C-alpha positions, 0 to 999 in steps of 0.5 A: 467673381463675387466680392463683398465689402462692408463700408462706412458712411452708407446712410440712405438710398442716395449713398447706395446709388452713388456707390452703384454708379461709381463702381459701374464706371469700370467695364468689368463690373457686372452687378452692384448691390448695396444694403443700406442698413448694414453698409454691405456692398456686393459686386459681381465682376470679371477678374480679380479686382478686389483691391481696385474696387476697394480703392474706388469705394474709398475714393467715392467716400465709402471706405471699408470698415476695419476691425 
């Protein structure tokens, strides 16, 4: 399944790398791409794990944007 998030606090390539490394800790995650200018995170994963991915992003310091 493909999940898309728009998150806060993505400022540089280091942020993108931290997100990719953090989300790939979950064995169900196949691929993570991060667009630094927009804060868009796209995740290819097995199963319906959107809530878990959102929680992981929040724990990493990149909460979803609201509104």
